[in-house]
N, C-alpha and C positions, 0 to 999 in steps of 0.2 A: 147616261149615268152622270156625265159631267154637267148636263143641263139641269139635272135634279138636285145637284149638290147644294146650291143656295137654298132651295126649299127645305132640304133636310137640315141644313145648318140653322135656318130660321126656326124650324120646329124644335130642334134640340135646344136652342137658346131660350125659346119660350118655355120649354119644360123646365129648364134650369131656373129660369126666373120665377116660375110658379113654385118650384121646390124651395128656393131661397125665401120667397115671401111666406110660404107656409111655415118654414122653420122659424122665421122671425116672429110670426104670429104666435107660435107655440111658446117661444121664449118669452115674449112680452106678456102672454096670458098663460102662465104655467098651470092654471087650473084645467087647461085642456089636456094636460099630460096624464090622462088616465090610462090604465092598462087596457089592452084589447078585450073586447067582450068575449066571454066564454059561456058555455051552457051551465057553468057552475058558479058564476059570479053572484055576489050577494051585495045588497045595498044597505048601508047603515046611515040613518038620518036622524036629525034632531034640530034643536035650536041652540045657537051660540049667543051668549050674552056678554057684553063688555061695557063697563061704565066709562072706560077711557074714550075720550072724544076725538083724539088725534086720528087723522086719516091714515090709511095704510091697508095693504092687502093682508087678509087673514088666511094663513095656511093651516090646514087641518091634515094631520098625518095619521095613517094607520100603520102600526108596527106590530110585528109578532110580539107576544108577551116576553119582555126581556128584563134583566136586572136593571135597577135604576142607573147603574154606572154606564150602561149602554146608551141610555137617554142622554146622560151628560156628554158622552162622546159624540152623539148625533148633533148636539147643540154647538159643538166646536167646528163643524164642517161649514165650508163656505156656502154650500147650498144643501141644507139639511134635508130638504125634500127629495134629494137625489141619493141619500145615504143608502148603503146596502141593507140597513136595518129597517128601512121604510118599504112597506109592501105596496102602498098606494097613497095618493094624496089628492086633495082638491083645494081650491081657493074660493073665497067669497070676498066681495069688496066692502062689506059692512056687516055688523052683527045682524043676525037673523037666521032664517032656515038654511040648512046645509044638507047635502047628501054626499056620500062617498062610496065608491064601488070597490069591493075587495075581490080578489080573483077566485077565491074558493071558500067553502065553509071552514070555520076554525074559530080561534079566539084572537082578539086584537086589542091592543092599547090604542086609544085615540089621544093625540097630543096636538095642541094648537097654539099659535102665537100670532100677534099682529106685527107685521113688518113696517113699522112707522118710518124708518129711514130709507126704505126702498132698496136695501142692498141684498135682499134675498136670504140673509142670515138671521140668527137669533142673537139679539144684543141685550145682555143683562146688566151692563154697567149702570148703576143707579136706577135699576128697574126701567130702563128706557122703553122696553117693549113688553107689554102685558102678555102673560102666558097662562095656560091651563090645560087640564086633561080630564078625561072621564073618570069620575069617582062616585062613590055612593055616599049616602048620608052617614054611614057608620064605618066606612073605610076610605080614608082621605088621600092615600097614595094612589097612583094609577091602577085602575081596576079593569080587567079585561071585559070586552064585549063579546058575548058568546053567540056565534052564528053557526054553530056546529050542525044544526039541523037543516041548514041550507035556506032558511027563510029570511026574508028581509026583516031588519030590525029598525024600529022607529023609537022616538022618545029618548034618544041618547043625547042629553043636553050637556053643553060645555059652558064654562064660565072663565073668561080671561081676567086675571087679577094682576095688579102691580102694587107691591108694598110701597111704603113711603120712604124716600131717600132722606139723608140728613140735609138740613137747610144749607144754602150757600153762605148766608150771612152769619156773623158771630152773634151768639146769644149769651146773656148773663142773667143771673137771678141771685138775690140775697135772701137768707133765711136765718134769723137770729144773728149770731156772730159769725155765721158761715155762709155758704152758698156755692155757686159754681159758674163755670163758663164753658161753653162749647165752641171750639174754634177749629180751624184747619191749620196744621203745621206740616209742611213738606208733602202736601197731598193727602194726609191722613187725618181723620177726625180725632180730636183730642178733647176729652172731657176732664176738666180740672174741678175737683171737688174739695171743699174745705169745711171744717167744723166738726160737730158731733156726728155720730152715726146717723141720727135722724135728720140733721140738717143736710148732710151730704146726700142722703136718700131722697129727701124732698127736692133738692136741686137736680138730681138725676131724673126724677120723674117729670119735673117741669121742663127740662131741656131736651130730653130724648123720649118723651112720652109716646109719640106715634111709633117709634122704633121698638119700644118695650111692648106695646100692644101687638105689633106685627110679629115680634119674636114669640109671644105666647101663642098666637094663632097658627103661624106658618112653620115654626120650628118645634116648639114644645108639643103642640097638639097634632098638627098635620104630619110632621116628619117623624117625631118620636113616639107619641102616644098612638097616632094614626086613627084612633077611634074616639070620637067625642064621648060616647057612652062609657068606654073603658076609662077614659080620663076622669070623668065626673063620678062614676060609681065605684071605681076601684083604686085609681092612683091617688086622687086628691084625698079621699078618706084615710088612706095609709099615711100620707104626709101629715095630716091633722093629728092622727092618733099615735104615731110612732116617733115623732120628732120633737120630744119635749125639750131637747137641748136647743131647739130653735126659739124657745120662748122669749129670750132677750131680744130676738130679732123681729118679733111681731110688730113692735112700734116702728121699727125701721121699714118694714113692708108697708105699714099703714101710711107712713110719711111719704113713701114713694108714690102710692096711690093718690094721696092728697095733692102732691106736686103735679101729677098728670091732670087731675081735675082742674086745678087752678090755672093751668096753661090751656085749658079748653081742648085737651086731647079727646078725640073720639074714643070712648071707653068700650065700645061694643065689640065683643068677640062673636063674629057672625056664626061660626060653626057651633057655638055653645048657646046661642040665642040669649045671651046675657052680657052684662058688663064685666070687665076685668076686676078682680078683687084681690085682697091680700093673699088669699090662698094660691093664686096664680103666681104671684111674686115669690112666695115661699117655694113653689114647685120649680120655678126656674133655678133657684139656688139649691135645689135637691135633684138636679137634672139626671145625673148618672144613676142615682139610687132608683129613680123612677124608671129608667131604662131597664135596670136589673129586675124590678118588679114586673114590668111589662113582659119581659122574656119569661119570667117564672110563671106568670098567669097563662101566657099563650104557648108555653113550652117550645119556644123558638130556638133554633140553633144559632151559633155564632156565625157572623158574616152577613146577617140580615141588614137591611138599610138602617143606618144610624148606629152601627157598631163602631165605637171609637177605637182607633188603632194608631197610637202615637209612637214616635221614635226620638231618641235623644243621644247625644254624644258630647262628652266633656274631655278636654285635653289641656295640659298645662306643663310648666317646668321645662325640662330638656327638650320636649317635643315642640315647644312654642318659642324657642330662642331665635327670634328673627326681628327685623326692623319694626314690624308692626306691633307685636305683642310683648317683646322683651322678656319672654318667659312667663307672662301672665296667663290667666285662665281664660279659655274660650268655651262657651256653653251653647250648643246648638240643639234646637228642638223643632220637630215637625208636629203640627196639630193636624191629625188625619181623621176622617170619617164623619165629621159633622157637616156634611155636604147636602143641604136641602136643595130640592129642585128649583126653588124660587130664588136661590142665591142670597138668602137673608144673612146667613152666617158670614158670607164674604162681604156683602155691601154694608153690614152693620159692624164690621170689625172696628174696635174702638180702643184707643190708648187712653187708659184711665189713670190720671195723676191724683192720688189721694193724699190729702194733708189733714190729719186729725187735729182736733181742737188744741189750742195752745195750753200748755200745762198738763196735758193728759199723760205725758210720758210715752205716748205711742209714736212710732216712726212713720215717715212718709213712705208711700209705696207706689210704684208704677206697674200697672198690669196691662197685659194685652188681652182684652176681654170683649164682652158683648153687653148691650144695654139690658138693664133689669137685674144685673148681678151686683149685690152688695158685697159679695165675696170676690175671689179671683182664682183663676186656674193657672196662669203663667205670669209670674211677677218677680220684681226685684225691689228690695227696700233700700233706704238711704245708706246702709252699711255694706251694701253689695251682696246681701244674702238673697239667693235665687231659689225659688220653688217652682217646679213645673210638673205637669200632671200626665199620668199614663194609667188608663183603666186596665184592670186585670179581670178576666171574665168570670169572676165569682161573686155571687150575690151577697148581700149583708145578712146579718142575723135578723131575719124577718120577725122574730119574736121580741126583739128589743124595742123599747118604747122611748129611749133617750138618744136616738140617732142624731148625728150632726154630719152634714155633707162636707166633703173635703174643701170645697171652694171657700166656705166660711172658716174652716180650720186654717187654711192657707193664709187668709187675711189676718186672722188673729196672730198666727205665728210670725208673720212678717212685721206686724206692728209692734211685737214685743221682744223679738229675738234678734241677736246679732251674729251668733255663731251656730255651727252645726250641733255641738253639744247642747247649747241652749234650746235649739229647735227640738232635738230629741227629748230633752227633759220636759219641754212644754207639752209635747204629744203624750208623754207618759203620765203627766199630772192632770191633764184636762179631764174633767169629770163628765164623760159622755161616752157613747159607743160610736165608733167610726162606721161609715157605711161600707160598701163592698170592697172587693179586692182592688188594690191600688198600689202603684209604684210612683214614688215621688223622687225625682232627681233634684238633689240639693247641692248648691255650690256657694262658695264664698271666695273673696279675692285670695289669690295664691301668694302674692308678694307681701301681704300683711303679715303672714307667719308661715314661711316656707317649711317649717318643721311640722306643721299640722297637715292632715289630709284635707284638701280643699273641696272634695266632692264625693258624695256617697248617694246611695239610693235607699230610701225608706220603703220597705216592702211591708204592706199592712192590710188589715181588713178588720172586721168587727171583733175578731177574737184575739188579736195580738199584732205584733210587728217585729221585724228584724231589720238591722242596718247592714246592707251589703256594701262592702268597701272595695276599692280598686284592687284587682288581682284575685278576688274571691272566685271569679270565673273569668275566662278570657274576655278582654285582653289582659295578659299577665306580664309582670315585670316592666311595665311602662306606666308613666303618669297619665292614665286615661281610664274612663269608665263609661260603659254604654247601658242604655235602658230602653226596653220596649214594653211588652205587655205580658210577660211571664215572670213568675216568682223563681228566683234561683237560690235564695237563702232561707226565706221565711217558710215554715212548714208546721204551723201550730193550729191549723184549722181542725174542726172535728172530722172533716173528710180529707185529712192531711195526705193520704196516700196518693190522691189525684191532684193535689194542689199545684204542683210545679210541672205539670205536663210531663211526668216521667221522674220526678223527684228533684230535690234541691241540687243545684249545680249542673243540671242536664240541659245543655244547649242542643235542642233537637234539630234534625235536618229541615223541619218545617218552620223553624224560626228564621224565616228568610230575611227579614229586615235587619235583625240583629247580626246575622252572618254577613249580610251585604255591607253593613257599616264597618264591621270588624275587618273584613277582607280589604276594604278600601283604605282603612287606616294602616293596615299592615303593608299594603302596597306602597303607600307614601314613605313609610319607614324604610322599606327595602330599597326605594329609589333615593333615599337620603334627603327627602323633602321635609322641611320644617312645616308645621301646621299653622296656618294663618286663616284668614277669612275665606280665601278662594278654596282652600282644602276642606274647610268645614262645610262650605256649601256643597262641595262634591260628595262629602260623606252623607249629608242630608239627602242629596239627590239619589244616592245609591239606595237609601231606604225608600224614598218615594217611588222609585221605579224598580222595586224588587219583584221577585217571582210571585209574591203573595197578592200584590195588587199594584195598580198605578192610577194616577189621575184622581187621588182622593186627599191630597194635602191642601187644606183650605188656607192655612197660613204657616209660615216658618218664622222662628225667632232665634236670634243669636245674641247672647248676653256676654258682656265684657266687664265683669265686676271690678277688676283692677283699675279700670279707667272710668267706671260708673257710666257706661254707655250701652247701647243695644241697637240692633237692626231688625227690621221687620220686612217680610215679603208676603204678599197675599196672592191668591189665585187671580190671574190676570184676565179680567172679563173683557177687555178690549182686544187683546191679542189672542184670547181664548186659549190660555195656558192653564190647564187644570191643576197641575202641581205647582204650588207656590214656591217650592225650592228652585224651580226653573225660571221664576219671574225675577223682577228687579228688586233688590234689597234697598231699603232706605234707612240711613243711620240717624240716631238721635242720642244726645247726651241726656242723662238723668235730669239735670237741672233745666234743660231746654223745654221740657214739656210742662214745667210748672210756671214758665214765664208768662 
């Protein structure tokens, strides 16, 4: 026995060496990591195409059909191919033929990306790594591959795509007496626009044309419309026929298209097999009405991909008497739900500094927006008036022909109004029909006139509006107001009984984000804490991580109208933090972004 021990030890060491070598080989070539063969296994095969020329291992994952949020979560994992949501995967070294074995018949999503930096993860910052999934010609979000009959399936082709990031260099263009500049300030792209509506639109098209094109194809059509035929045959005709209040903005859209052409932007929208046109720019600026129409046509329920779900908290006065705010107003907002799989809404987040033509009487506006918008959804003007957006899940009056989207109404209001009463009067006097259900959180500087209410919520739709004031619903008795996606005061719709999810003033147990913010605010008050930026961030995080959802805040905004400043955080694509409220905030002064 003692004489045989060295032999046994050598054999054991040899076996260990072979095992280690095999494990290293598997780790180095992860494509070998297929599931064991079974008598039920099915092979899915096809061709993968990519115009990207950078080298890198291409991963192809098979997932059980899941909601898009699960795919977003898979992308955050260090090794996505090892995710619990992944049934099987394979790798190929270059575009071409592939095949992947799944363990049993069923339906599967196929998702792929090219690992150009070799870290085994999915890196979306500035579209570093092209990605794609199986989709059909008429449904552009992930579509399941059906192998329920147990037979192998071929012809499942995949295309990897990478949209165009903003350029590194500063760009400028002049147009008439106006023009624009695209630059980077503190790591954020800033688009400075000056002149008439048409001059500013031309400059935007010239400076961010590729990003406008990508926004149309990958957000407007792929993520929101989802179907090219639905977009062309139903959504665009409605915008042409029912938005007569848009008529003054047709020359603006034309100027934006001309700017794109003059900068030699590729105008081709591949999924539509045509060039981008004025209609697509008008559709961008009627985004949420288009979503309402899509849902009405498809009879889809709330919570489908692309459902906007925003949260807002405003605090001032006695609650903000601290060294930072000195009793001034702080206005926090989460922009939730516009989370396309290609990360276009995150990578193209744009600070837009708008300076109307001299002598027009219009005010300057700073918006946190996206390319292609001549309107704005979250912005402050030079008097400190803030308007930010929250969709409410009720469609517009589809019979109206004089519709105007809120993004355009916001820009008009901010250019013309200095106070909340002026903004309300403007909304009541504007000759048009507003689109669907909408909550607008409105704020002004508190210290300008401490006797006036500095923040309210406009609850509105096509049929009317109401102004909700602090204390109308909880929180009560304190200088604060919260806003999410339910009406609590307005109740004038034809279907008024169902308008407020239980009636005006009813905060239901399912209003998780509203309750989470209110509970967090009350906790601070009970602890004797004054509200400053750290506390506002915690309130926004409470909404981002509420029971209803998490991982869907693409950016967060904090406005300080008393000091004419603001802060922005976006989904962190490098550290893979899905909720922007948990990412790093960057502060700007109002004047800084015009310099």
